[in-house]
C-alpha positions as CSV (number, residue, x, y, z in Angstrom):
1,X,-23.8,3.4,-33.7
2,X,-23.7,6.9,-35.0
3,X,-21.5,8.1,-37.7
4,X,-20.3,11.7,-37.8
5,X,-20.7,12.7,-41.4
6,X,-18.1,15.5,-41.1
7,X,-15.1,12.9,-40.9
8,X,-16.8,9.7,-41.5
9,X,-15.6,8.4,-38.3
10,X,-17.7,6.1,-36.1
11,X,-19.0,7.6,-32.9
12,X,-19.0,4.0,-31.1
13,X,-17.0,3.7,-28.0
14,X,-17.2,1.7,-24.8
15,X,-18.8,4.2,-22.3
16,X,-17.2,4.8,-19.0
17,X,-20.3,3.7,-17.2
18,X,-20.0,0.3,-18.8
19,X,-16.3,-0.2,-17.7
20,X,-17.6,1.2,-14.1
21,X,-20.4,-1.4,-14.1
22,X,-18.1,-4.2,-15.0
23,X,-15.5,-3.2,-12.2
24,X,-18.4,-2.7,-9.5
25,X,-19.4,-6.6,-10.0
26,X,-15.9,-8.1,-11.2
27,X,-14.4,-8.4,-7.6
28,X,-17.7,-9.7,-5.9
29,X,-18.6,-12.0,-8.6
30,X,-14.9,-13.5,-8.5
31,X,-15.0,-13.9,-4.7
32,X,-18.3,-15.7,-4.8
33,X,-17.6,-17.7,-7.9
34,X,-14.1,-18.8,-6.3
35,X,-15.9,-20.2,-3.2
36,X,-18.7,-21.8,-5.2
37,X,-16.1,-23.4,-7.4
38,X,-13.9,-24.4,-4.6
39,X,-17.0,-26.2,-3.1
40,X,-17.5,-28.0,-6.4
41,X,-13.9,-29.0,-6.7
42,X,-14.2,-30.9,-3.2
43,X,-17.7,-32.2,-4.0
44,X,-19.1,-30.0,-1.0
45,X,-23.0,-29.5,-1.2
46,X,-24.0,-25.7,-1.3
47,X,-25.8,-25.5,2.1
48,X,-27.6,-22.6,3.6
49,X,-24.5,-21.4,5.7
50,X,-22.5,-21.1,2.3
51,X,-25.2,-19.0,0.7
52,X,-25.2,-16.6,3.8
53,X,-21.3,-16.6,3.6
54,X,-21.7,-15.7,-0.4
55,X,-24.1,-13.0,0.6
56,X,-21.8,-11.5,3.3
57,X,-18.8,-11.6,0.9
58,X,-21.0,-9.9,-1.9
59,X,-22.1,-7.1,0.4
60,X,-18.5,-6.5,1.8
61,X,-16.9,-6.3,-1.8
62,X,-19.7,-4.6,-3.7
63,X,-19.2,-2.1,-5.3
64,X,-15.7,-3.1,-6.3
65,X,-13.3,-0.3,-7.3
66,X,-12.5,0.4,-10.8
67,X,-8.9,-0.7,-11.0
68,X,-8.4,-0.8,-14.6
69,X,-6.8,2.5,-14.8
70,X,-4.4,1.7,-12.0
71,X,-0.8,1.0,-12.2
72,X,0.0,-2.8,-11.9
73,X,2.0,-2.5,-8.6
74,X,-0.9,-0.3,-7.0
75,X,-3.4,-2.8,-8.1
76,X,-1.5,-5.8,-6.9
77,X,-1.2,-4.1,-3.4
78,X,-4.6,-2.9,-3.4
79,X,-6.0,-6.0,-4.2
80,X,-3.9,-8.0,-1.9
81,X,-4.6,-5.6,1.2
82,X,-8.2,-5.6,0.6
83,X,-8.6,-9.3,0.4
84,X,-6.5,-9.7,3.6
85,X,-8.6,-7.2,5.3
86,X,-11.7,-8.8,4.3
87,X,-10.6,-12.4,5.3
88,X,-9.6,-10.9,8.8
89,X,-13.1,-9.4,9.0
90,X,-14.7,-12.9,8.3
91,X,-12.4,-14.7,10.5
92,X,-13.4,-12.4,13.5
93,X,-17.1,-12.9,12.4
94,X,-16.6,-16.7,12.3
95,X,-14.8,-16.8,15.7
96,X,-17.2,-14.8,17.4
97,X,-20.3,-16.8,16.0
98,X,-18.5,-20.1,16.3
99,X,-19.5,-20.8,12.6
100,X,-16.2,-21.7,11.2
101,X,-16.6,-25.3,11.7
102,X,-19.6,-25.2,9.4
103,X,-17.4,-24.9,6.4
104,X,-14.7,-27.4,4.9
105,X,-11.3,-26.1,5.7
106,X,-9.9,-27.3,2.3
107,X,-12.5,-25.0,0.7
108,X,-11.7,-22.2,2.8
109,X,-8.0,-22.4,1.9
110,X,-8.4,-22.8,-1.9
111,X,-10.9,-20.0,-1.9
112,X,-8.7,-17.6,0.2
113,X,-5.9,-18.3,-2.1
114,X,-7.6,-18.5,-5.5
115,X,-9.7,-15.3,-5.1
116,X,-7.0,-12.7,-5.3
117,X,-5.1,-14.6,-7.9
118,X,-8.1,-14.5,-10.1
119,X,-8.8,-10.8,-9.3
120,X,-5.2,-10.1,-10.4
121,X,-5.6,-12.1,-13.6
122,X,-9.2,-10.2,-14.2
123,X,-7.3,-6.8,-13.7
124,X,-4.4,-7.7,-16.2
125,X,-7.1,-9.1,-18.9
126,X,-9.3,-6.0,-18.4
127,X,-6.5,-3.6,-18.6
128,X,-5.3,-5.2,-21.8
129,X,-8.7,-5.4,-23.4
130,X,-9.2,-1.7,-22.7
131,X,-6.0,-0.5,-24.1
132,X,-6.8,-2.7,-27.1
133,X,-10.2,-1.2,-27.4
134,X,-9.2,2.5,-27.2
135,X,-6.2,1.8,-29.5
136,X,-8.9,1.1,-32.4
137,X,-8.9,3.9,-34.7
138,X,-12.7,4.0,-34.7
139,X,-12.7,4.4,-30.6
140,X,-10.3,7.3,-30.6
141,X,-12.0,10.5,-29.4
142,X,-10.6,13.8,-30.3
143,X,-10.8,16.7,-28.0
144,X,-9.9,20.4,-27.7
145,X,-9.8,22.8,-24.9
146,X,-11.3,26.5,-25.1
147,X,-9.2,28.7,-22.7
148,X,-5.4,28.7,-22.2
149,X,-5.3,29.7,-18.6
150,X,-4.0,27.5,-15.8
151,X,-7.3,25.7,-15.6
152,X,-7.0,24.9,-19.4
153,X,-3.5,23.6,-18.9
154,X,-4.6,21.1,-16.2
155,X,-7.4,19.8,-18.4
156,X,-5.0,19.5,-21.4
157,X,-2.6,17.6,-19.3
158,X,-5.2,15.3,-18.0
159,X,-6.3,14.5,-21.5
160,X,-2.8,13.6,-22.6
161,X,-2.3,11.1,-19.7
162,X,-2.3,7.5,-20.5
163,X,-5.6,6.7,-18.5
164,X,-7.6,9.3,-20.6
165,X,-9.7,6.5,-22.2
166,X,-8.6,6.7,-25.7
167,X,-9.1,10.7,-25.9
168,X,-6.4,12.4,-28.2
169,X,-5.9,16.2,-27.4
170,X,-5.9,18.1,-30.6
171,X,-5.1,21.6,-29.3
172,X,-6.6,24.6,-27.8
173,X,-8.4,27.8,-28.7
174,X,-7.6,31.1,-26.9
175,X,-7.9,35.0,-28.0
176,X,-4.4,35.7,-26.4
177,X,-1.6,35.5,-29.3
178,X,1.1,34.7,-26.7
179,X,3.7,32.4,-28.1
180,X,3.3,30.4,-24.8
181,X,0.2,30.5,-22.8
182,X,0.5,29.1,-19.2
183,X,2.5,25.9,-20.3
184,X,0.6,25.2,-23.5
185,X,2.8,25.1,-26.5
186,X,2.2,27.5,-29.4
187,X,1.9,24.6,-32.1
188,X,-1.1,23.4,-30.1
189,X,-2.9,26.8,-30.7
190,X,-5.7,26.2,-33.1
191,X,-7.0,29.6,-33.5
192,X,-9.1,32.2,-31.5
193,X,-12.5,31.8,-30.0
194,X,-14.6,32.8,-33.0
195,X,-13.0,30.1,-35.0
196,X,-13.5,27.4,-32.5
197,X,-17.0,26.4,-33.7
198,X,-16.3,25.9,-37.4
199,X,-13.0,24.2,-36.8
200,X,-14.7,21.6,-34.4
201,X,-17.4,21.0,-36.9
202,X,-15.2,20.6,-39.8
203,X,-12.8,18.4,-38.2
204,X,-15.3,16.1,-36.4
205,X,-14.1,16.9,-32.9
206,X,-15.8,14.6,-30.2
207,X,-15.3,16.5,-27.0
208,X,-14.8,20.3,-26.1
209,X,-13.7,21.5,-22.8
210,X,-14.6,25.2,-22.0
211,X,-12.1,26.5,-19.2
212,X,-12.8,30.0,-19.4
213,X,-13.3,32.0,-16.1
214,X,-16.7,32.8,-14.8
215,X,-16.1,36.5,-15.6
216,X,-16.3,35.5,-19.3
217,X,-19.9,34.5,-19.1
218,X,-21.0,36.3,-22.1
219,X,-18.4,34.7,-24.2
220,X,-19.3,31.3,-22.8
221,X,-22.9,31.9,-23.7
222,X,-22.0,32.8,-27.2
223,X,-19.7,29.6,-27.5
224,X,-22.4,27.4,-26.2
225,X,-24.9,28.7,-28.9
226,X,-22.2,28.0,-31.6
227,X,-21.3,24.6,-30.5
228,X,-24.9,23.6,-30.6
229,X,-24.3,23.5,-34.4
230,X,-21.8,20.6,-34.0
231,X,-22.0,16.9,-32.9
232,X,-19.4,17.5,-30.2
233,X,-20.0,16.8,-26.5
234,X,-19.5,20.1,-24.6
235,X,-18.1,20.1,-21.1
236,X,-17.9,23.3,-18.9
237,X,-14.9,23.1,-16.4
238,X,-15.4,25.3,-13.5
239,X,-12.3,26.8,-11.9
240,X,-12.8,25.4,-8.4
241,X,-9.2,24.2,-7.6
242,X,-8.9,27.0,-5.2
243,X,-11.3,25.2,-2.9
244,X,-11.5,21.7,-1.4
245,X,-14.1,19.8,-3.4
246,X,-15.8,17.1,-1.3
247,X,-18.1,14.4,-2.7
248,X,-19.0,16.8,-5.6
249,X,-22.0,15.8,-7.4
250,X,-24.9,17.2,-9.5
251,X,-28.3,16.9,-7.6
252,X,-31.7,17.5,-8.7
253,X,-33.6,19.8,-6.2
254,X,-37.3,19.8,-7.2
255,X,-36.3,20.6,-10.7
256,X,-33.3,22.8,-10.1
257,X,-30.0,21.5,-10.9
258,X,-27.6,22.0,-8.1
259,X,-23.9,21.4,-7.9
260,X,-22.6,19.9,-4.6
261,X,-19.2,21.3,-3.7
262,X,-18.7,20.2,-0.2
263,X,-20.7,17.2,1.0
264,X,-20.5,14.1,3.3
265,X,-20.1,10.7,1.6
266,X,-22.4,9.2,4.1
267,X,-25.9,9.9,2.4
268,X,-28.5,7.4,1.3
269,X,-27.3,3.7,1.4
270,X,-23.9,4.7,2.2
271,X,-24.8,5.9,5.5
272,X,-26.6,2.7,6.4
273,X,-23.6,0.6,5.1
274,X,-21.2,2.8,7.3
275,X,-23.3,2.6,10.5
276,X,-24.1,-1.1,10.1
277,X,-20.4,-2.1,9.5
278,X,-19.8,0.0,12.7
279,X,-22.2,-1.5,14.7
280,X,-21.2,-5.1,13.7
281,X,-17.6,-4.6,13.8
282,X,-17.6,-2.8,17.3
283,X,-19.8,-5.3,18.9
284,X,-17.5,-8.2,17.8
285,X,-14.3,-6.4,18.8
286,X,-15.6,-5.4,22.0
287,X,-16.6,-9.0,22.8
288,X,-13.2,-10.1,21.8
289,X,-11.2,-7.5,23.8
290,X,-13.2,-7.5,27.0
291,X,-10.5,-9.5,28.8
292,X,-7.9,-7.3,27.7
293,X,-9.8,-4.0,28.5
294,X,-10.3,-5.4,32.2
295,X,-6.6,-6.1,32.5
296,X,-5.8,-2.5,31.4
297,X,-8.2,-0.9,33.7
298,X,-6.5,-2.9,36.4
299,X,-3.2,-1.6,35.1
300,X,-4.2,1.9,35.1
301,X,-5.6,1.8,38.6
302,X,-2.6,0.3,40.1
303,X,0.2,2.2,38.2
304,X,-0.9,5.6,39.2
305,X,-3.7,7.5,41.2
306,X,-6.7,8.9,39.4
307,X,-9.7,7.8,37.5
308,X,-9.4,4.6,35.0
309,X,-11.1,6.4,32.1
310,X,-10.3,9.8,30.8
311,X,-12.9,11.9,29.2
312,X,-12.0,14.9,27.0
313,X,-14.3,17.3,24.8
314,X,-13.9,16.9,21.1
315,X,-15.7,17.9,18.1
316,X,-17.6,15.3,16.3
317,X,-20.0,15.4,13.5
318,X,-20.9,18.7,12.1
319,X,-18.7,20.2,14.8
320,X,-20.8,19.3,17.7
321,X,-19.1,18.6,20.9
322,X,-18.8,15.0,22.1
323,X,-17.1,13.3,25.2
324,X,-14.4,11.0,24.0
325,X,-13.3,8.2,26.3
326,X,-9.7,6.9,26.9
327,X,-7.9,4.8,29.3
328,X,-6.0,7.4,31.2
329,X,-2.3,7.4,30.3
330,X,-1.2,10.6,31.9
331,X,-1.0,12.1,35.4
332,X,-3.0,15.2,34.2
333,X,-6.4,15.5,32.7
334,X,-6.2,18.4,30.5
335,X,-9.5,19.7,28.8
336,X,-9.5,23.4,29.1
337,X,-9.0,26.3,26.7
338,X,-5.3,25.3,26.3
339,X,-4.5,21.5,26.0
340,X,-0.8,20.8,25.4
341,X,-0.4,18.0,22.8
342,X,1.5,14.8,24.0
343,X,5.2,14.6,22.9
344,X,8.0,12.3,23.1
345,X,9.2,11.5,26.5
346,X,6.5,13.5,27.8
347,X,6.7,13.8,31.7
348,X,3.0,13.7,32.1
349,X,2.8,10.2,30.7
350,X,3.0,7.3,33.2
351,X,4.9,4.3,32.5
352,X,1.8,2.2,31.9
353,X,0.3,4.9,29.9
354,X,3.6,5.1,27.8
355,X,3.0,1.2,27.0
356,X,-0.7,1.8,26.2
357,X,-0.1,4.8,23.9
358,X,2.8,3.0,21.9
359,X,0.1,0.2,21.1
360,X,-2.9,2.4,21.0
361,X,-4.4,0.4,23.5
362,X,-5.5,3.4,25.5
363,X,-8.0,4.2,22.6
364,X,-10.0,0.8,23.1
365,X,-12.9,2.5,25.2
366,X,-13.8,4.6,22.1
367,X,-15.6,1.6,20.7
368,X,-18.3,2.5,23.3
369,X,-18.4,5.8,21.6
370,X,-18.9,3.9,18.2
371,X,-21.9,1.9,19.6
372,X,-23.2,5.3,21.0
373,X,-23.2,6.7,17.4
374,X,-20.8,9.4,18.2
375,X,-17.9,8.1,16.4
376,X,-16.9,5.5,13.9
377,X,-14.4,2.9,13.6
378,X,-12.7,4.7,10.6
379,X,-12.6,8.4,10.3
380,X,-10.5,11.5,10.9
381,X,-9.2,11.5,14.4
382,X,-11.1,13.9,16.7
383,X,-8.8,16.7,18.2
384,X,-9.4,18.5,21.4
385,X,-11.9,21.4,21.2
386,X,-9.0,23.9,22.1
387,X,-6.9,22.5,19.1
388,X,-9.9,22.8,16.6
389,X,-10.3,26.6,17.5
390,X,-6.6,27.1,16.9
391,X,-6.3,25.3,13.6
392,X,-9.6,26.3,11.9
393,X,-8.1,29.7,11.8
394,X,-4.7,28.4,10.3
395,X,-5.5,25.7,8.0
396,X,-7.7,26.0,4.9
397,X,-10.7,23.7,4.7
398,X,-9.9,22.2,8.3
399,X,-13.4,22.1,9.7
400,X,-14.5,20.0,6.4
401,X,-13.2,17.1,8.1
402,X,-16.1,17.4,10.6
403,X,-18.5,16.4,7.7
404,X,-18.2,12.8,8.9
405,X,-18.1,11.1,12.5
406,X,-14.5,11.0,14.0
407,X,-12.8,7.7,13.8
408,X,-10.8,5.5,16.2
409,X,-8.4,5.2,13.3
410,X,-8.0,7.0,9.9
411,X,-6.4,7.3,6.6
412,X,-4.0,9.7,8.0
413,X,-2.8,7.6,10.8
414,X,-2.0,4.7,8.5
415,X,-0.3,7.0,6.2
416,X,2.5,8.1,8.9
417,X,0.6,11.3,10.1
418,X,0.3,9.9,13.6
419,X,1.8,11.3,16.8
420,X,2.6,14.9,17.8
421,X,1.6,17.8,15.3
422,X,4.4,20.1,16.6
423,X,4.4,22.1,13.4
424,X,1.6,23.7,11.3
425,X,3.0,21.6,8.2
426,X,2.3,18.3,10.0
427,X,-1.2,19.3,10.8
428,X,-1.8,20.3,7.2
429,X,-0.5,17.1,6.2
430,X,-3.0,15.1,8.5
431,X,-5.8,17.3,7.2
432,X,-5.1,16.5,3.5
433,X,-5.2,12.8,4.2
434,X,-8.6,13.3,6.1
435,X,-10.0,15.3,3.1
436,X,-8.8,12.6,0.7
437,X,-10.6,9.9,2.8
438,X,-13.9,11.8,2.5
439,X,-13.2,12.3,-1.2
440,X,-12.5,8.4,-1.8
441,X,-14.5,6.6,0.9
442,X,-15.6,3.1,0.4
443,X,-16.3,0.1,2.6
444,X,-13.2,-1.6,1.1
445,X,-11.1,1.5,2.0
446,X,-12.4,1.2,5.6
447,X,-11.4,-2.5,5.7
448,X,-7.8,-1.7,4.4
449,X,-7.5,1.0,7.0
450,X,-8.4,-1.4,9.8
451,X,-6.0,-4.0,8.4
452,X,-3.3,-1.5,8.3
453,X,-3.9,-0.3,11.8
454,X,-3.7,-3.7,13.2
455,X,-0.1,-3.9,11.6
456,X,0.9,-0.4,12.9
457,X,-0.1,-1.8,16.6
458,X,3.0,-3.7,16.5
459,X,5.2,-1.9,14.1
460,X,4.9,1.8,14.6
461,X,8.0,3.8,15.8
462,X,5.9,7.1,15.7
463,X,3.5,6.1,18.5
464,X,4.3,7.6,22.0
């Protein structure tokens, strides 16, 4: 506990890292604890198979998402969909390995129902506890913004949102004397830049956010020197809203601090987790769908002349060309400099091909692409090379989606961005979802997308 002598307020607050740590372990702990509790209720011994299942559950749910700042409805939907996706994956694994009979069915049923209920309860309790914590006067943190440009307005608005973690926006400093600067109200103006450090020191401000443009470097250096005479935490907010930040992080390169602006989420253990999940799921799925694929191959061969498998050049990881496999659904095999997109009532699509495209069954051979390491089960959908060459010139940050392997399904597809992209706006919307996936990737998100994709196979009016 540290006391700031300038205003006699306690500098003690629950750090965000503690909240994140609790959130990371909360859902895995609840999932495993609920299974062990259900076993005790029915007086079932904890066998080796139970411990293996607990380890698998923990691995698939760790780290848990920090939901404490979510809205209740969003948290309810997210917890439910994540848990259903996990149950589906475990059921497929159990069916493929014939291990379901190793567990008491009553235990599994109670566990499946109790886990999401306990997770919802933990969310509400944690949310209320955090609100109570931040509402205490000793835990309220005051913050000022230096710079009243568009970026300063963004920071001020962020500080005033309900999820700002107990931070109170005290006002801003700027040398411009305009009555209203970029949406910041005049009463919030605390003074000019030269008055910032004395005011911050006298009022015991906890956090200072500098939002001056990079062109103001001399002023920034001077401010930093002055602010070192206060006890405030100082943050510099670079104006990077003009570019798409993907997995931004601060890294140490042999003693040199490097700020990552655009990077892949699949580095270190994330890469291992992603590849392992792809191998396990693709292997299980291929075993389960082998009879279906055989029937589809026969259907393609009998319905129209031509090869069963259609191969097309597409851009994969880092923009490298890969050969993507599909069941042939058209009478043509376009793979040249110009590739017309499929559209509704496309005359090139065969009747049997139309059925496969509506249900996405034509994509099933791409699970072999996953085993080869060219694709992932979840990721941005690969586009034909000709389309990439066209859209990379028209859409900002279009090629950033190639920072990861392309997927059989993706975040864009389960959010309605499926089918023909006959306008530039439609392709831009698809790319935005792809970039959002890169920013927020987690194994749980992958499982959610897989679960929602299964639903779309049967209830998607946009597929053709």
